[in-house]
N, C-alpha and C positions, 0 to 999 in steps of 0.2 A: 881460143881456149887452151892450153895442153892436156891434150887425153888425161884420163886419173890412171884407168883399168889399167893400161900398159907397164904405168910405174909400180902398182898393185905387182902384177904380174912379176916384175923385174926383182923387188922385193922379195918375193916367196921362193923365184930360183936360187937369187942372191945367197940368199942368210938361210934357207932351206936344202942339202945337200940332193941326192938323187933318192936317196934312204929316205929321210925324214920327209922329202915330196911324196912318195909311196906312203908312207906310213898315212901322213896325211889322208892323202885318198882314202885308206884303208879305213881309217878309223872315221871318218866322215860316212862313208859308205854303211856303218853300223849305228850311226847318230838315232836311225829311227828304231824300236822295237819292234820286234814282229813284221819288218819291212820281207815283203817278197822275194826270195834271190833265186835265182837259178844259175847251175855249173855251169862255168864259160872252155875254162882249161887249167891249166898246172905252171907250177914257177917256182922258180928258185925258192926255196926259205932265204928270208931275213932278220936277224934281232928285233922282237919286237912282235914278228908274229904271233897270232894266237895260235898257242899249241893244238889247240882242235880243230885247226884248221888243215894238219898236214895229212898229206894222202898217205900211210903208211903203207900200203901194198905196192905202189908208183915208186915210192922213197926205194922202199926193199929191192925194186928190178933196178933201178939205175945207180941206187949205190949213194946219193946227195941227198938231201931231204928237200921235199917240195910240197905246197901246200897250195889248194884250192884257190882257184877265183872263181867268183859269182859275178854274174849278171844281175844289177837290181832291174826288178820286175816292176815295183811298184812305184811310179813318180810320186814327189812330194810339191809343195808350195810351202818355200819358205819365206817369213815373212818378220823382217826386221822394224822392231819396235826403236826408235830411233830419240833419245833425249836430247831435241836439237836446242835448247835455251843454251840463253847468253853464256854459264857456266861453263858449255862445251866448247867455248871458244878461249878459254883462259888457260895458262899452262898447264901442263903434264909434269908429273913428278920428273920425268928424265928432261924437261924443258922446254917441248917444242910445245906445238898447239894441240890441244885437244881431240878439237877437228881433225887433224890429220893422221890420229890412232883410229878416231871412227872410221874414217874416210879409206883406212888399210884394213883394218878389221870387216869391215863389212865386202870392204873390195877381196879379202881372202875368202870370209864362208860363201860371200856371192859367186865367185870364179868355182870353188869346188863343186856349190851345190848346182854350176851349169853343167859343168865337167859330167856331172853324175845324172844330169838327166831333169833334176829339179828347176823349179822356174822360182824365181827371188819378187819379192813386193817390197813396199816401204812403206811406215807410218811415222809421222811425225806431227809434232803440233805446231803453228803457227797464225801468230795475228788470231790469238783464241780462240781458234779451231783445228778439230784435226783433218789432217791431210793425209789421203790411203792412195798409194800406186797399187794398184792389184798384180797379181805373181805374174809374171811371163817371162819365154826362156830362150835369151839371145843377151848375144854381149854388150849388143850396141844399149839394150836395155838396162843391163846392169851398171853401163856409163853413166846413164842418163842421170839413175837414181845416185851414182856418186857425185857427178856437178851439182844434185839439187841439197846433197848433202853440204856438199863447199860453198856453195850459197845463202841455204839456210840458217848455217850454225855463224852468228857473229855478236858480236859485243850490244848491237841493237836488237836481237832476237828477245822474243817474252824470258821471262822467268824462268828454271824449267818447273815442269808439271810430270814426275815421275807416275804421280799417283793417278793422274786424270788419263796419263798416255796406258798406263798397266789396266784401268778399269775400263776405257776403251776399246781394248783391245779383248778387255773378257768378256763383252757386251756384242761385239761388232763381229770377232771373228765366226766363220761357219768352217764346219769341215773339218778336216784332221790337218792339222800343219806342224811343221819346227819353228816354233818361232825364237827371236833371237832376239834378246833387250839389249839394250846399250845405255848405260845409264852414269851419271855422273858420280862422284865418291863421296855418297853421303849414306849417313844409319839407314837402313832399311825403315821404313815408315809404316807402323802398323794400321795403317788404313789401306797399303797394298794386301796385307793378308788375304781379304775374301776373293778380292779378282786374282790374286796370284794362284791362290790354290784353285779357282775355275779353271782355268789355262791351263795350268797343269795337270788336272784331270780329264782335258781332252787333247793337247798338245803336247809336243816333247819341247823343252822351254832350254833355253840356254842364256846364262846374265850376263854380261861381260860389265864388270867396270872400270873407269878407264880413269887412275889414278892422280889426285892431287898432287900440286905441284906441292913440296918439303918449305916450310917457310922461314926453316933454319939453313937449309944449305943454299936453300934460292934454285935459279938455274945453272949457276958457276960463272954467273959473269960477272955478280956483284951488282947489278941495275936495281933499280926501287920496284918494290912489291905491289901493286895496287889492286885495289879488292875491285871485281869485275861489275858490281852491283851500281858502284858508285867512284869507282878511279880513283879513293882517296887510298893513301901510303897505307903499306902496314907497318906500323911501328920499328925500329930497327931495333930498338930495345929487349928485341925478342931471342934478336941473335946474340945479345952481347951478358944479358941476367942468366947466369946457369939455374938457375931456379927454374926460371919461366922455361926453357929449352926445356928440360927434363919435364916439368909438365906437360908442355905439349908434345913430347914423344913417348907420353906416360897416353896420352889420349887419343894420338894416332893409331897408337898401337892395339887401344882398347876398340878401337873403332874398325880395326882391321879386322877383328877378332870376331866384333859384333854380326859385321858381314858374313862373314864366313860360318857362324854358329847359324845365322838364319835361317840361310840358303840350303845348307845340311840339313837343318832341322826342315824343313819342308822338300827335303827330294830333288833341288834345283839347283843343274851342274852351275856350277861361277867361278869365274877366275877375276884378278885383279891384273890389268896391264899398265905400265909406266909409263912404254914408250913403243915407237913405232918399228923398232928393232926388234922388239920382247914377243909381237901379235904371234909371229909363226911360233914357237917355241910354245909360248901361251898355250894357244889355241891347241897344239898337240897333244902338250900335257892334259890341260882339259878335256880332249878326246877322247883320249886312253884310260885315264880316270874314269868317266864317265863308262865309257865299255866295259870295264873290269867293274866296277860296280854295278852294273847291269839298270844304273839309274840317270 
């Protein structure tokens, strides 16, 4: 089986130039509010750095802007709570499998976690029971988590149970962690409210939505679109009836707006990702918004 983490690293460094890779590192370091930091050294300022991090005395001495770089002294457990239901084996908005996007998201954030000395763990649901992999800090272990996701997400998987997954995390997670929830493209269920609030009260929370395939545009190949639950074809009339198309587009826009409003109201950082190509820029934007908002 081809290793997955090297592929994720290649994508990270191909699609993120040196500046954005540095920014990803910096934004990730600030993901946990109140973390303990020790001064390390100085480096040249790059656009996107926080003005508060500029060392004005050192800048005046050398004549170029310098920012303080810190060492993180408090390590964290990063728990990936991933919807591994059959819907995540379907096509995403960009046409590729949602599973590939999930692997890229977990791989990129997991790799950043390890670079900062944090540990990574995983919780999914399979065969009607929750599977928990405790946090550890090694690239080999992260590779094993990615392979588990690759094996576990298929058209033969159980139906998604994001309500149960979030509830399980709320009742079973001890200590303080960073929780990254990766879910399907659905409207948030009110039943997740209590559990999500309990998680957010004790942990740092990021929620990543993997975007559905557009049923009007398809994946660009013209192939028939099948429902993942029963393999029935989506009627092609959806594409040819103007009123149906407009209704579908309005409904999709409303769902996306509802997602954003739901998470914003609960102080949970959220982004919706449509393709593996979009993972790095979307995660960077998410972490930057989180740092600037302080949430």
